[in-house]
N, C-alpha and C positions, 0 to 999 in steps of 0.2 A: 192402841193397845182397842181388840177388838173383844165390845163391850159382853162383858158374862152372860150367857144366857143360862147357864144352868137346868131347875127344871121345868123353867118352861119351854127350852128345846123341846127335851120329851118328850111332856104334855102334847105341842104343837104334830111334833112328828105320830106319833098314837091315832091325833084325830084325825090327821088327812088319809092315813093309811087307811080309816073306817069308814064301814057305806056310808054314815052319816055324815061323817067330815067330805065327803068327796061329794056329797049331792052338795051341801051346802060350797063347796069351792064350785058346781058347776052351776047352782042357782047364781053365784057375785061372777059368773063367767071365765070362769075357768078350769082348770083341766090341768094331771097328770103335774100339782105342785111337789115341789123336789122338797128334797126333809134338809131339817140342817147335820151340819156330819156331830157325832156323837164324842169327840176327840175336842177335849180344854186346847184352844191355845196359848192359856197362858202358865198350864201347869207343861206343856211341850217345849214351849221355849227355855221353860226353866228346866228341864233336863239338860236342854242343849246347851245351856248356858249361852244364851244368844240374849242380849241387852236393846230393850226398845230404845230405836231413834232419838234422839233429839243433837238438837247445835252447839250446845253446851257439849256435850258425850263427843259426839264425831270432831268436834274442835283439840278436846282435848290430846287426839291421835297424833301420834307423829307421822312426820309427810307419809315416809316409810307403810307405816299403818292403816295409810288412809284410800294411800295405791295399792292396798291389797284387804282392803276392805270392800261391801258390796249393801246400802240399803234395798231390804225385798219395799216396793211402795203394797200396800193393800190392796185388793180388791172384795167388792160385797158377794160373787159367786163364790169365787173358789175360798175365802178366808170362812165365811158363813157353808157355806155345800159341800165343799170338796180339801176342809183344811189338811186332806192325806198329800197334797198335791204343793200345797203352798210349804208342809214341810220337806217334802220329795225336792224340791229347788234349794230351801236354806241346805240342806243335807249335802247336796249337788253341789253348789259352792263351798262349804267345810271340808268337803272333796278334793275338790285342785285350790287346796289350798287358800284359799279368800275368806274372812273373817265378815260375816251377815251380819246382818241390823233388820228390824223391822222395824218402820213406820208405825205410829201409834194409825187405828185407823179412821180413813176420816172416808165420807160418801163422796161418791164419783162424778154423778149427775149425771151420766151416760140416760138412765133409766125416763131422766125428768125432759133429758133435750127431743130423747125418741117420741113422748108422749105429747112433743107441744109445749111443754111449759117453761117456754126459755128465759121467763125471767127468775122463776123460783135455780131453773140450771146455770144464769149469768152468777147469782149469788155464791149458788152451791159451788162450782169451780172459782171463783177469786177465793173465796178460802181455803181451800182444798190447795192450790197455786201457792198461793203467800206459803203453807206452811213445806211442801215443794223446794219453794227459791229457797226457803232460809235450810235446809237441809242438804243441796246443793250446794250453796256458798261454801262448804268448809272444803270440796273438792270433794269428798264419796259420790262415783257414781249408784245410781237411783235405777231400780230393777223393777219391771212387772210381770205377773203372772199369766193371767188371761190377754191373751194375742187383744183381744176386742175393746178390751177394757183400754189396757197399756196405748194400745193408739187409737184414743180417744182425745190423747192432749197431744195428740199432732194433729188431730181432725177437726172436733168438735171444739176442741178449746180454745181453737184460731177465732171462735166471734167473740174472743174479749180482748179490750184494749191491748195494745203490747203490751203495759208496766205491769198486767196483768195476765199474762200468760206461765203458766208453768215452764219450769228447767227440760230437759231429754229424761224423756225415761224409756232406759232399754228393753226391747224388747229378750228375754233370756237366751234369745240363739243370741242376740248381738253382743251380748254380753258373753259369752263361750264363745265367738271367732275371736274374739278381741284379742281373747286371752288362749287360743286353742294349745297355745304352744305349755300350758300348767295342765294340761290335762292326761291323764296319763294312761300310759296305752295298755292295753289289756294283753295279757303273756300266751293266749290260746288263741284260735279264730273268732272274728265275731262274728256274733248275729247277722242276718240283713234284716231290716226295718223299713215300713211302707209307712206315708203319714200324709193324714185327710189335713191338709190348714183351714184354719177359721177361714169365710171368702174374704172379711172385712184385711187378711195379709196379703192376700190377693193384689185384691186394691186397692192397700195405701201404701202398702211394704214390701214390696212379692221380690225384690231381692233380699230380703231376708231368707227366704228361703232357702238359699243358697247357703245360707250358715248354718244349717240346721245340717246340710251336707260339710260343712267343713268339722262343726263340732264332734260328729257320730264317727269317720275314719281317723277322729284323736282320735277317742277311745278302740281306735280295734274294732267297730262294726259300719257298717254300709246303711244307705238313709236312700232311699228312691220315692218322691214324692209324685199322688197320684193323680191324676188328672178329676177334680175334680167342680162341682158349681157350691150355695147353697146347701147346707144340708135341712134346711127348711124351719130350723126354731127360731130363728134371727130377733133371739132376748125373750125375750117377754111374747112375743108375736104364737110363736104354734108352745105356751098357754093357753093364750086365749082362746074360748070354745069354738067363737065365733069364725074363727083361722086354724082352727085344726086340722080341714078336708086340704085344706091345699098345703100346709102346713109339712102334711105327712106323702101329697103330691110330688111338692119339691122335693124333699127326700129321698125319694123312690125314682127318682132324674137321673143319679147319680155317688150320690150314698150308701142308696143301701145296697146297688148292684157289690160294690166293692168290699161292705162292710159283711155282707154274707160269704164274698168268694177268700174274702185274707182273718176274716176276724178269728174264727179258728186257731189260725196261724199263734197268736197271740203275739204277733210280732205286726197289728195296724197301731195306727200312732194319731191320736190327735191332738190340735193346740185350744182347740174352743170348750170352752170350759160346759156352753150351749152345745156342741154339738157332740159330745160324750152322753150328754142328759139325754138328746135325740135318737141316741143310737140306743139309750139303755131302753126308750121308751118301747120306740120300731124291734129293735132285734133281741132286747134282754142281754147286750153284747157288753162287757167294763170296756172300753179302750184305754188304756194308761196315756199318762201325757208325754210327751221324749225327753223331760229331765229325770222322768223314771226308767229310764228305759236306759238311758248312758250312766245313771245312778250301780243296775242293775250291772251294765255293764264295769263299771269299775269296781265295785264289789267282787273280780275277777283277777282284780290284777294282783 
């Protein structure tokens, strides 16, 4: 479970949005610090009747129930800062008649790897992978929300000893493409969407972009993947004051023109948390995750 933040998150959000708070962040070399979500994951899961995944809970399911279940693997970006996206993924899984569970929150470790703390990364990743192996051993598939954080299990976790590596953790689109026949089709003509994927998907899982193009037509919509490179945020890179100018320059090379051309349509989507953050900072636009768009399509069924 995501640790409860309560009043601490509210105070933090007020602080970083104030002139003294911004000055403090800049003094320690950070800019554009994100705000915590104002939603409570405990309350939202309770309202939906969604349980926390444990090996015991999953093992108690019948074989048929396990085949129709899925465990959402949390990441810090979306669970802490964009909980509404996590909830959209959960609601989407329910809409296609899968029973979602949520894995207890564990640090993924990617920021440690990015900044070169390989010893700490190995320890963190090994603990997280052990939990994921226990959950996957029940036969229920695991799905991650953020593209970059989920792909960490296929790339950075490869440095772990073979026995310590995690089980497969699917991207959302992989799960949807595998079960596209379960997606109900809207009765009216569907919308046309445009996707700016995370650059990690292009470099590590290019074929999965076609999975989105399987899922959207199944819901009666269409999806075009736009040609683009890195948005310039690159995790924490774009939040570091010394790199901010370069981050903005990279954004202007491909993302900026696409956002300026298509964002007003309301149909421009982005899979990466960092990418959506960059768009908010640079162009004051809020791009939706593809799961949110698909959920909107299914609401018309």
